[in-house]
N, C-alpha and C positions, 0 to 999 in steps of 0.2 A: 046415563047422566055423567058418570065418572069419566067415561071415554070422551065425551064432548068437552069436558073441562080440561082434560089432559091435552087434547088437540089445540084448544084455545091458548093454553100456556105455551105450548111449543111454537105456535104461530106468532104469538107476541114476542117471544124471545128472539126469533129469527128477524122480526122487524126491527127490534132494538139493535141487534148486531149490525144489520145492513145500514141502518140510519147512522150508527157510529162510524162505520167505514167511510161512508160518503162524506160525513162531516170532516173526518181527518183529511180526506182528499181535498175538500174545499179549503181547509186551513193551510195545507201545504202549498197549494198553487193559487196565488192571488193574481188575478188578471190586472194589467195596468189600468189606471183610471182613464176615463175618457179624455182624449187629447194628449196623453202621455205616451212616450216611447218606452219599450222594454229596456231595462238596464242590464249591463254585463260588466264583469270585473276582469281586467287584463293585468298580469304581473309586469312590473318594470324590469327591463333587461339592462344589466350593467356590462358594457363591453370592456374587454381587456385592452390595454394600450397596444398600439401598433408601432413596432420598432424596426430599424434598419441599421446595420453596422457593416464596416469594411475596413480592411487594412490595405494601404497603398504601397505596393512594393517599391515604388520610386523613392519613398521616404526612407526605406531600409531599416536596419536594426543597428542601433548604436551601442556598442559594447561599453560597459561600465567597469573600469579598471582601477585598481588601487596599487600604491607603491608602499612597500615596507621600507621606511626610512633607514632602519638599521642595516638592511641588506641590499637596498636598491633593487629589490626584485618586485616586479609587477605581475599581477594576476587578474583574471577576469572574475568578477563577483556576480555579474548579471548583465542585463541589457535593457535599454529603453526602446519602446516601440510607440509609434504615434497612431492612435486609433480614432476613427470617425464614427459618430453616431447621429441618428435622427429619431425622433419619437413624437407620437401624437395620440391623444385620447379623444375619440369622437364624441364622448359624453361631456367633454369639457371639464373633466375632473382634474384636480391637481395631481401631479405625479412625483414620486420619489424614484430617482434613476441613478445608475452608476455602473462601474465595472467590477466584476468579481474575478480576481486574478488567480485564486486558488480553488475555484469551482466548489465552494462549500455552500453556495446559495445565499451568501451574505455579501452585500455591497462593500467593497474595500476602498474604492475611489468614487466618491459622489460627483455627479455633474448637475448643474442647475439650468443649463440652457437646452432648448429643444433640439439643437443640432450644433455640431462643432467637433474639433479635434481635442484629444486628451493624450498627454504623454504618460505612459505607464512604465514603471520600473518592475521588471520581473527578475527575481533572484535566480542564481545558477540552477538551483534545485527544480525550478519550474520548466527547464528545457530538457528535452529528451532526444537522444540519438535515434535517428530513423533506422529501423532494422534494414539491413541490406544496403544502406547508404551511410557509411560511417563518417562521411564528410558533411552530413547535413543534420541540423537540429530542428526540432519542431516544438511548438507549445500551443495551448488553447486557452482563450479567455472567454468570458461571457459578459454580455450586456444585460442588465436586469432592470425592469421598470414595474412599479406598483402604482395603481391609482388610489385616490383617497378612500375608496370603498373596499379596498383590499384585493381587487382583481390584479393579478400579476402575470408577467410573461418574461421570457429570456431568449437570447439568441447566442449561439456559440460561433466562434470564429477562430480558424487556425492560422498560425504564422510560422513560416519556414525560413531558415537562414543557414548559411554555411557555418561550419564549426568555428568556435571562437578562437582567437589567437592564443598560442601557448604561453606559458609562463616565460617571462623575459627578465634577464639580468642586465640592468643598465650599465653596470661596471664593465662586464666582460664582453657583452654582445653588441651594445648599441654604439658606443663611442669608438671611432677609428680616426686617429689623427696621424698624418704622415709628415715626417720631417725630411728635409733635403737641404743641400748646400745652397746658400743664397748667392746672388750675383756678386761678383767682385772677390778680391783676395784680401785677407787680413793685412793691415798695415800697422805702423807704430802709433797711429792715431787712436782716438777713443770713440769713433762714430762708425766703425765698420759693421756692415751687415754680416751676420754669422750664418743663421739657418732660417728656412721658411717652414712653417707648420700649417698644414691645411686639414680642415675637418672634412673627411670623406663619408662619414656615417655618424649619425647621432641626432640630437634634438637641440633646440635653441638653448644657449647658455647665456644668462645675464652676466655682463661684464662685472657687475658689482659683486658677483659670487664666485669669480674665477681668480685663481692665483697661479702664476706661471713662474717656475724656478728653473734655472739652468746650472749645470755643473760642467766646467771646462776641464777636460783631461782628468776627471775624477777628483777635481778640487772641491772646495767648500761650495754649497749651493748659494746661488745669488738670485734674489727675488727681482723680477722684472716689473717695470711700471706698465700697467694696463694702458690701452690707447687713451691719450689725452692727459695722462698723469706724468709726474716727474719726480726725481729724487732717488731712484733706484740705481743699481749697478748695470742694468740693461733696460731696454725699452721695447715695447711691442708696437709695431706699425701695422695697422690693420689693412687688409686688401679684400676685394670682393664688395659686398654690400656694406658700405660704411655709414649708411643713413640711419641705422637703428642702434640700439644699445645691447645687442646680443651677438653672440658668435654662432653662426648657423652653418649648415652643411654647404660646402662650396666656398665659404669664407676662410680666410687664414690670416696669419700674422708673420711679419718678418721680424726676427729677433735681432736687434742691433745693440752694439756696445753703447754705454754711456760712461764707461770707465775702461781702463786697459785690461782686457781679458785675454786676447789672442794677438801675439806679436807678428810682425812682418816675417814671412818665410816659414812660419810655424804651422804645422798641421794640427788642428785642434778638433778633438771629438767633443761635440756638444750634446750632453744628455738633457732632455727636456721632461719636466714633470708638471702635469696640469692637474689641479685640485679644485674640487667644488668645496669652497670654504663653508657654505651653509650646512652641508651634510658631513663635512669632514672626510670626504672620500676622494681617493685618487682616481681620476677619470682616464688618464693615459700617461704612459711613459714611452718615450721614443728617443732616438738619437740620430745624429747626422754628423758628417765630417765637414768642417769649414777649412778650405785651403785655397 
């Protein structure tokens, strides 16, 4: 009798366990109701922006130079480059875009249009001499774009250019003005042409900032009237391009008397000093003989 009771208990226990297992299986998998399709869950995919950038060599690299007014010395502090970008987000998300010029992953110059050109200033420290090509410089910038969901991308682009121009001294290196005897010989009148001065190297000088003085045979300096002015001891008659208000390369002046400076039969050495009155700097000193 005890044996039969034990077998019954074991059998009942097994039935309960099996019933529980099948019940769990039934609870875990629920078939769709009649007429319904099985459902599935698909994760949404956020695409990164697609970008394209390029540098057009035809636009070149524009050196950025500054002049020290105290010394008239100019030097290059960097350069401007014109970069093109285009960008699209196929999810239609809003984008934050721009140029990273120091490659730290942070946008330095923002852009708001989907495509277009941007002028970037790169300081001198951003340019590097190409090893084995000491006459060539290179730099790298990056275009960065993030969508409103945080997905981001970037693209690097290199720019090469010849070495920048060296330091220049405008006083000693740029301005070259040549003086020579003018046509005609001095007389006892007060309208004789004395010397001609021509700019052969330099930059445009505004007549409003130029002062020309002459000394005849080491005498006291005499200030000449600029073209169109009157009242001085001598006058400047411009030749070359007389349609503007500047003294340019290729242009010159004839220095003529408006008072008795050199007499008939006299050989006169005319010393000419040209000054930039705005900077208080002497641009050129030259001399010629009037005879």
